[in-house]
C-alpha positions in Angstrom: -16.4 -6.2 -14.9 -13.1 -4.5 -14.8 -9.9 -6.5 -15.8 -7.1 -6.9 -13.3 -3.6 -7.9 -14.7 -1.2 -9.6 -12.7 2.5 -10.2 -13.1 4.5 -12.7 -11.0 8.1 -11.7 -10.0 9.1 -15.2 -11.2 11.0 -15.2 -14.4 10.2 -18.3 -16.3 12.8 -17.7 -19.0 14.8 -14.9 -20.4 11.9 -13.6 -22.4 9.4 -13.6 -19.3 11.4 -11.4 -16.8 9.6 -9.0 -14.5 10.7 -6.0 -16.9 9.4 -7.8 -19.7 6.0 -8.4 -17.9 5.6 -4.8 -17.2 5.8 -3.7 -20.8 3.3 -6.2 -21.8 0.8 -4.8 -19.0 1.6 -1.3 -20.3 1.1 -2.3 -23.8 -2.7 -2.8 -23.0 -2.9 0.6 -21.2 -1.4 3.0 -23.7 -3.4 2.6 -26.7 -5.4 5.8 -26.3 -2.2 8.1 -26.0 -1.8 9.9 -29.2 1.5 11.2 -30.9 2.5 14.4 -29.3 0.2 13.9 -26.3 1.8 15.4 -23.1 1.6 12.3 -20.8 1.8 12.9 -16.8 2.9 9.8 -15.1 1.8 10.2 -11.3 4.2 8.7 -8.8 5.4 8.9 -5.3 9.2 9.8 -5.4 9.6 8.5 -1.8 10.7 10.3 1.3 14.3 11.1 1.7 16.0 8.2 3.4 13.3 5.5 2.9 12.8 2.8 0.0 8.8 2.9 0.0 8.4 3.8 -3.8 8.5 1.9 -7.1 11.8 1.1 -8.3 12.9 3.4 -11.1 13.8 0.7 -13.4 10.2 -0.5 -13.3 8.8 3.3 -14.0 11.3 3.5 -16.9 9.4 0.6 -18.7 6.4 2.7 -18.8 8.0 5.7 -19.8 9.7 3.8 -22.9 6.2 2.4 -23.7 4.7 5.9 -23.9 7.7 7.4 -26.1 7.0 4.1 -28.4 3.6 5.4 -29.4 4.8 9.0 -29.7 3.8 10.3 -26.2 5.8 12.8 -24.5 6.0 11.6 -20.7 7.1 13.4 -17.6 7.0 12.1 -14.1 5.2 14.1 -11.4 3.8 14.6 -8.0 2.7 17.4 -5.9 4.3 19.0 -2.8 3.3 17.7 0.7 1.4 19.8 3.2 3.6 18.6 6.0 7.2 19.5 6.8 10.0 17.5 5.2 12.2 16.8 1.9 9.0 17.2 -0.3 7.3 20.4 0.6 8.7 22.6 -2.0 9.8 22.0 -5.6 13.5 22.3 -4.9 13.6 20.0 -2.1 11.2 17.6 -3.8 13.3 17.3 -7.0 16.5 16.7 -4.9 14.7 13.9 -3.0 13.6 12.1 -6.4 17.0 12.5 -7.7 18.5 11.1 -4.6 16.2 8.0 -4.7 17.0 7.5 -8.4 14.5 9.4 -10.3 16.4 11.9 -12.6 16.4 12.4 -16.5 19.5 10.7 -16.9 17.8 7.4 -15.2 14.3 8.0 -16.6 14.8 9.4 -19.9 12.1 12.1 -19.1 11.6 15.3 -17.4 10.4 15.3 -13.8 7.9 18.2 -13.0 6.5 19.1 -9.6 2.8 19.5 -10.4 2.1 22.6 -8.2 5.1 24.5 -8.7 7.9 25.9 -6.6 5.7 26.3 -3.3 2.5 24.3 -4.1 0.7 27.6 -5.5 0.4 26.4 -9.2 -3.0 24.9 -9.4 -6.4 24.9 -11.2 -9.6 24.9 -9.4 -12.1 22.3 -10.7 -15.7 22.1 -10.2 -17.0 18.8 -9.2 -20.1 19.3 -7.0 -19.6 16.4 -4.8 -20.8 15.7 -1.1 -18.0 17.2 0.6 -16.5 19.4 -2.1 -17.9 21.8 -4.8 -14.6 22.6 -5.9 -11.1 21.1 -5.7 -7.6 22.5 -6.4 -5.5 20.3 -8.4 -1.6 20.6 -9.5 -1.5 22.7 -12.7 0.9 20.3 -14.5 -1.6 17.6 -14.2 -4.4 19.6 -15.5 -2.3 20.8 -18.2 -1.3 17.3 -19.5 -3.3 15.5 -22.1 -3.3 11.9 -20.6 -2.7 10.7 -17.0 -0.9 7.5 -15.9 -1.1 6.5 -12.5 1.7 4.3 -10.9 0.9 3.3 -7.1 2.7 1.5 -4.4 1.0 -0.1 -1.4 1.2 2.4 1.6 -0.4 3.2 4.6 -1.9 6.7 5.9 -2.1 7.9 9.6 -5.8 9.0 8.9 -7.1 7.1 6.1 -5.6 3.7 6.4 -4.2 1.7 3.5 -3.8 4.1 0.4 -4.2 3.1 -3.2 -4.6 4.7 -6.5 -7.7 6.5 -5.3 -5.5 8.1 -2.7 -2.6 8.5 -5.2 -5.0 10.5 -7.5 -7.4 12.4 -4.9 -4.9 13.6 -2.5 -1.7 13.0 -4.5 -2.9 15.1 -7.3 -3.9 17.9 -5.2 -2.0 21.0 -4.8 -0.8 22.2 -1.1 -4.0 24.3 -0.9 -6.2 21.1 -2.0 -4.4 18.9 0.5 -5.3 21.5 3.3 -8.9 21.5 2.5 -9.0 17.8 2.5 -7.5 18.0 6.0 -9.3 20.8 7.3 -11.7 18.9 9.7 -8.8 16.7 11.1 -7.7 18.3 14.5 -5.4 15.8 16.2 -6.6 14.8 19.8 -4.2 15.6 22.6 -3.7 13.3 25.8 -2.1 15.6 28.5 -1.3 12.5 30.7 0.4 10.5 28.1 2.6 13.6 26.7 6.3 12.9 27.3 7.4 16.4 26.4 9.6 15.2 23.5 9.0 18.0 21.5 8.8 16.0 18.2 5.2 17.5 17.5 6.5 20.9 17.8 9.6 20.5 15.6 7.4 18.9 12.8 4.3 21.2 12.8 4.5 23.1 9.6 2.4 26.1 11.1 4.1 26.5 14.4 0.7 25.5 15.9 2.5 23.6 19.1 4.5 24.8 21.7 6.3 23.0 24.5 5.3 24.5 27.7 6.5 23.0 31.1 7.5 19.9 29.4 4.1 19.3 27.9 2.8 20.2 24.3 0.5 23.0 24.2 -1.9 23.4 20.9 -3.0 26.4 19.1 -6.0 24.8 17.2 -6.6 28.1 15.3 -3.4 27.7 13.5 -3.8 23.8 12.9 -4.2 22.8 9.4 -5.0 19.3 10.0 -2.0 17.7 8.2 -1.5 14.9 10.9 2.3 15.1 11.1 2.0 15.8 14.9 0.2 12.4 15.3 2.9 10.5 13.0 6.0 11.9 14.6 4.7 11.6 18.3 3.2 8.1 17.8 6.8 6.9 16.7 8.5 8.7 19.7 5.9 7.2 22.0 6.8 3.7 20.8 10.5 4.4 21.1 9.9 5.6 24.5 8.1 2.6 25.7 10.7 0.3 24.0 13.4 1.8 26.1 11.4 1.3 29.2 10.8 -2.5 28.2 14.6 -2.9 27.3 15.6 -1.3 30.5 13.5 -3.5 32.6 15.1 -6.6 30.9 18.6 -5.1 31.7 19.6 -4.4 28.1 22.1 -1.4 27.5 20.7 1.0 25.1 22.9 2.7 22.6 21.1 5.3 20.6 22.8 6.0 17.2 
């Protein structure tokens, strides 16, 4: 039976703060790290402008523990398949720094696992049901030890994600992510399309065009990232909300 360690946010006294509790948990996990080991700490740096990530001050406790046993830690994540502020290493690093992850605050380097444009990977033989080989970010494979720090989040296709997603998809290079998404082709409902153009703007492969105020898909270009589903769904909700508020005689001021 696996052990699950739990730490309450409640601080019973000065010596039992949440940061101290993280170190107690972490000390149970770092016993296999050897002096000189290159230790990859897999994390999600968050999107630009949101707060859906582990607080940097919590992460720093794990980094310090790795250093205490002689390990050489670095924070890492791989680039995203969809457009945005994490689709290449330059934007990804800038996003990490904006969200509080930097050498100054963390005390260790930040290395994007699959390189500048997501092309640095190692292909591993796995012989599983769906994949015989997988492409993993090179920096993760090059490391000696992997620590995974995961926050609770959702995914448009997979539902709630955890450490399995953080490793299985989060460690994959852009090419590896594309393979995982290859069978997903977003369905399109012509009647419900409001012609907002968000799907076209956010498609990384220019597979969607707006023709006569309706989206037109070129599925031969689609890589199955699901970004069009996400942004179009949000815009549909905004549109429905505006209609509902309008019916109630609210004045809507869009900021």
